[in-house]
N, CA, C and O of each residue as an XYZ file, in Angstrom:
356
protein
N     209.752    213.132    200.578
C     210.131    213.882    201.743
C     211.208    214.876    201.315
O     212.183    214.502    200.663
N     211.025    216.140    201.684
C     211.992    217.191    201.406
C     212.577    217.687    202.724
O     211.839    217.941    203.676
N     213.888    217.825    202.782
C     214.571    218.257    203.995
C     214.715    219.778    203.967
O     215.322    220.332    203.050
N     214.151    220.455    204.981
C     214.151    221.914    205.052
C     215.313    222.462    205.877
O     215.675    223.629    205.725
N     215.898    221.649    206.740
C     217.064    222.017    207.553
C     217.798    220.728    207.904
O     217.178    219.668    207.991
N     219.099    220.806    208.103
C     219.858    219.617    208.498
C     219.167    218.983    209.704
O     218.869    219.664    210.685
N     218.916    217.685    209.626
C     218.149    217.022    210.677
C     218.437    215.529    210.691
O     219.010    214.991    209.744
N     218.044    214.872    211.754
C     218.192    213.410    211.889
C     216.901    212.744    211.448
O     215.812    213.157    211.850
N     217.021    211.723    210.629
C     215.878    210.991    210.091
C     216.142    209.495    210.259
O     217.233    209.011    209.959
N     215.142    208.778    210.736
C     215.214    207.323    210.862
C     213.970    206.763    210.189
O     212.852    207.027    210.632
N     214.158    205.990    209.119
C     213.039    205.435    208.361
C     213.279    203.947    208.139
O     214.373    203.531    207.757
N     212.246    203.158    208.384
C     212.308    201.727    208.093
C     210.949    201.285    207.566
O     209.948    201.985    207.714
N     210.939    200.119    206.954
C     209.667    199.545    206.527
C     209.573    198.141    207.086
O     210.584    197.468    207.287
N     208.357    197.709    207.331
C     208.178    196.372    207.882
C     207.052    195.660    207.162
O     206.103    196.276    206.677
N     207.183    194.358    207.109
C     206.190    193.506    206.478
C     206.622    192.069    206.563
O     207.816    191.774    206.541
N     205.672    191.176    206.660
C     205.959    189.744    206.762
C     206.899    189.431    207.918
O     207.723    188.521    207.832
N     206.768    190.194    209.002
C     207.585    189.936    210.185
C     209.016    190.419    210.089
O     209.809    190.154    210.993
N     209.375    191.122    209.018
C     210.732    191.615    208.835
C     210.752    193.135    208.838
O     209.823    193.771    208.339
N     211.813    193.726    209.400
C     212.016    195.171    209.386
C     213.256    195.463    208.541
O     214.312    194.865    208.744
N     213.115    196.385    207.596
C     214.217    196.777    206.728
C     214.547    198.242    206.981
O     213.707    199.117    206.769
N     215.767    198.510    207.433
C     216.209    199.884    207.678
C     216.452    200.566    206.340
O     217.220    200.061    205.521
N     215.808    201.710    206.106
C     215.997    202.454    204.869
C     216.949    203.631    205.057
O     217.712    203.969    204.152
N     216.903    204.252    206.232
C     217.743    205.419    206.494
C     217.799    205.658    207.993
O     216.777    205.578    208.674
N     218.973    205.948    208.507
C     219.146    206.326    209.908
C     220.387    207.202    209.974
O     221.483    206.729    210.274
N     220.197    208.502    209.685
C     221.345    209.394    209.577
C     220.913    210.850    209.639
O     219.724    211.163    209.578
N     221.883    211.722    209.759
C     221.639    213.152    209.635
C     221.631    213.463    208.144
O     222.550    213.082    207.419
N     220.595    214.153    207.692
C     220.454    214.494    206.280
C     220.577    216.002    206.107
O     220.361    216.764    207.050
N     220.920    216.422    204.910
C     221.209    217.824    204.629
C     220.019    218.575    204.053
O     219.192    218.012    203.336
N     219.953    219.841    204.379
C     218.934    220.734    203.837
C     218.950    220.639    202.310
O     220.013    220.634    201.689
N     217.770    220.566    201.723
C     217.635    220.497    200.274
C     217.547    219.087    199.711
O     217.128    218.907    198.567
N     217.936    218.083    200.495
C     217.831    216.698    200.021
C     216.364    216.306    199.875
O     215.506    216.815    200.597
N     216.081    215.407    198.948
C     214.732    214.877    198.759
C     214.811    213.360    198.669
O     215.752    212.808    198.099
N     213.803    212.689    199.242
C     213.790    211.232    199.278
C     212.387    210.733    198.954
O     211.390    211.362    199.309
N     212.330    209.596    198.277
C     211.069    208.913    198.000
C     211.241    207.469    198.453
O     212.222    206.810    198.108
N     210.274    206.988    199.230
C     210.318    205.616    199.732
C     209.076    204.881    199.252
O     207.960    205.382    199.388
N     209.270    203.696    198.692
C     208.171    202.828    198.283
C     207.994    201.744    199.330
O     208.967    201.171    199.822
N     206.746    201.472    199.663
C     206.468    200.403    200.617
C     205.065    199.885    200.365
O     204.223    200.593    199.813
N     204.819    198.662    200.765
C     203.510    198.041    200.560
C     202.815    197.691    201.859
O     201.615    197.416    201.857
N     203.531    197.692    202.956
C     202.912    197.295    204.218
C     202.962    198.442    205.215
O     202.021    199.232    205.279
N     204.035    198.558    205.996
C     204.140    199.593    207.027
C     205.456    200.338    206.886
O     206.510    199.729    206.702
N     205.386    201.660    206.974
C     206.595    202.478    207.022
C     206.659    203.125    208.399
O     205.666    203.654    208.898
N     207.841    203.074    209.005
C     208.072    203.641    210.338
C     209.012    204.824    210.184
O     209.940    204.776    209.376
N     208.783    205.892    210.951
C     209.630    207.071    210.809
C     209.842    207.765    212.147
O     209.022    207.681    213.061
N     210.980    208.456    212.225
C     211.313    209.273    213.392
C     212.069    210.493    212.880
O     213.028    210.369    212.118
N     211.620    211.682    213.313
C     212.231    212.944    212.900
C     212.558    213.763    214.139
O     211.815    213.733    215.120
N     213.683    214.504    214.096
C     214.007    215.415    215.189
C     212.921    216.465    215.364
O     212.584    216.828    216.491
N     212.364    216.961    214.248
C     211.352    218.014    214.319
C     210.606    218.105    213.002
O     211.201    217.950    211.935
N     209.311    218.356    213.070
C     208.509    218.551    211.856
C     208.904    219.833    211.134
O     208.654    219.971    209.937
N     209.511    220.761    211.841
C     209.949    222.004    211.215
C     211.095    221.760    210.233
O     211.387    222.623    209.405
N     211.744    220.606    210.312
C     212.902    220.311    209.476
C     212.555    219.543    208.201
O     213.412    219.374    207.333
N     211.319    219.080    208.078
C     210.964    218.260    206.911
C     209.606    218.671    206.346
O     208.782    219.284    207.026
N     209.406    218.317    205.096
C     208.095    218.415    204.454
C     207.837    217.027    203.873
O     208.628    216.523    203.074
N     206.737    216.420    204.275
C     206.476    215.035    203.916
C     205.102    214.889    203.273
O     204.143    215.554    203.665
N     205.023    214.010    202.282
C     203.754    213.639    201.674
C     203.608    212.130    201.759
O     204.586    211.385    201.709
N     202.371    211.703    201.887
C     202.069    210.285    201.915
C     201.022    210.042    200.847
O     199.897    210.529    200.957
N     201.379    209.296    199.819
C     200.493    209.076    198.672
C     199.994    210.408    198.113
O     198.803    210.569    197.846
N     200.916    211.364    197.938
C     200.660    212.697    197.385
C     199.791    213.581    198.281
O     199.298    214.614    197.826
N     199.595    213.201    199.529
C     198.824    214.008    200.486
C     199.820    214.658    201.451
O     200.553    213.950    202.142
N     199.857    216.007    201.512
C     200.776    216.681    202.429
C     200.472    216.315    203.886
O     199.311    216.289    204.295
N     201.511    216.035    204.656
C     201.368    215.648    206.056
C     201.698    216.788    207.023
O     201.679    216.584    208.236
N     202.000    217.980    206.508
C     202.436    219.096    207.348
C     201.478    219.386    208.499
O     201.935    219.614    209.619
N     200.184    219.386    208.269
C     199.217    219.689    209.327
C     199.220    218.630    210.430
O     198.990    218.952    211.596
N     199.474    217.389    210.078
C     199.486    216.305    211.057
C     200.764    216.313    211.885
O     200.774    215.849    213.025
N     201.851    216.846    211.305
C     203.153    216.779    211.953
C     203.507    218.026    212.747
O     204.617    218.111    213.272
N     202.609    218.995    212.854
C     202.884    220.171    213.689
C     203.211    219.674    215.085
O     202.445    218.919    215.683
N     204.354    220.104    215.598
C     204.853    219.441    216.799
C     205.225    220.351    217.953
O     205.533    219.844    219.032
N     205.216    221.656    217.791
C     205.586    222.541    218.884
C     206.992    222.293    219.415
O     207.247    222.499    220.602
N     207.912    221.851    218.548
C     209.291    221.622    218.963
C     209.597    220.219    219.441
O     210.723    219.953    219.862
N     208.646    219.321    219.393
C     208.863    217.943    219.810
C     209.434    217.110    218.667
O     209.236    217.431    217.495
N     210.137    216.046    219.017
C     210.527    215.042    218.033
C     209.293    214.197    217.729
O     208.363    214.131    218.533
N     209.292    213.559    216.573
C     208.119    212.805    216.132
C     208.520    211.370    215.836
O     209.550    211.115    215.211
N     207.699    210.442    216.289
C     207.856    209.032    215.951
C     206.496    208.560    215.456
O     205.471    208.864    216.068
N     206.482    207.820    214.355
C     205.201    207.362    213.848
C     205.342    206.242    212.837
O     206.440    205.776    212.531
N     204.195    205.830    212.330
C     204.161    204.804    211.299
C     202.878    204.948    210.498
O     201.911    205.575    210.933
N     202.898    204.354    209.323
C     201.705    204.313    208.485
C     201.533    202.890    208.005
O     202.443    202.307    207.415
N     200.350    202.327    208.262
C     200.025    200.972    207.812
C     199.173    201.063    206.556
O     198.015    201.475    206.618
N     199.736    200.685    205.428
C     199.049    200.796    204.151
C     197.775    199.963    204.097
O     196.753    200.420    203.585
N     197.834    198.747    204.623
C     196.685    197.850    204.562
C     195.456    198.435    205.267
O     194.329    198.258    204.803
N     195.675    199.128    206.384
C     194.576    199.707    207.160
C     194.363    201.186    206.872
O     193.414    201.780    207.381
N     195.236    201.795    206.058
C     195.234    203.250    205.843
C     195.238    203.982    207.181
O     194.472    204.924    207.387
N     196.116    203.536    208.092
C     196.155    204.059    209.458
C     197.485    204.753    209.724
O     198.552    204.168    209.542
N     197.407    206.021    210.163
C     198.586    206.807    210.531
C     198.693    206.888    212.036
O     197.725    207.256    212.701
N     199.847    206.552    212.592
C     200.104    206.634    214.031
C     201.199    207.665    214.264
O     202.225    207.638    213.583
N     200.996    208.578    215.220
C     201.979    209.606    215.538
C     202.200    209.705    217.034
O     201.259    209.587    217.818
N     203.437    209.920    217.425
C     203.781    210.179    218.815
C     204.752    211.349    218.864
O     205.643    211.454    218.022
N     204.584    212.221    219.840
C     205.447    213.393    219.987
C     206.172    213.293    221.326
O     205.560    212.916    222.325
N     207.458    213.621    221.368
C     208.214    213.526    222.604
C     209.383    214.506    222.590
O     209.838    214.948    221.535
N     209.848    214.827    223.778
C     211.012    215.706    223.900
C     212.261    214.871    223.674
O     212.359    213.735    224.138
N     213.206    215.445    222.960
C     214.464    214.725    222.717
C     215.551    215.226    223.604
O     216.678    214.735    223.537
């Protein structure tokens, strides 16, 4: 994940009934992050315009087009299933 503008990011991973918080903070433009997970990764972004994200080397930009909405979603590795929700903040 590459940060394109200062933004709020909340990322956690879950598996075996446990949730592990990986990040919940305002991050700076230019920062880059890589998260490893084997089960489910959960994410929330202020705006898709503020980040560039890849999932298993596949760009997610087209999926995250949001028209100014905040994004909440998750990816379940076992099912290869991406869930996205858009809402006003």
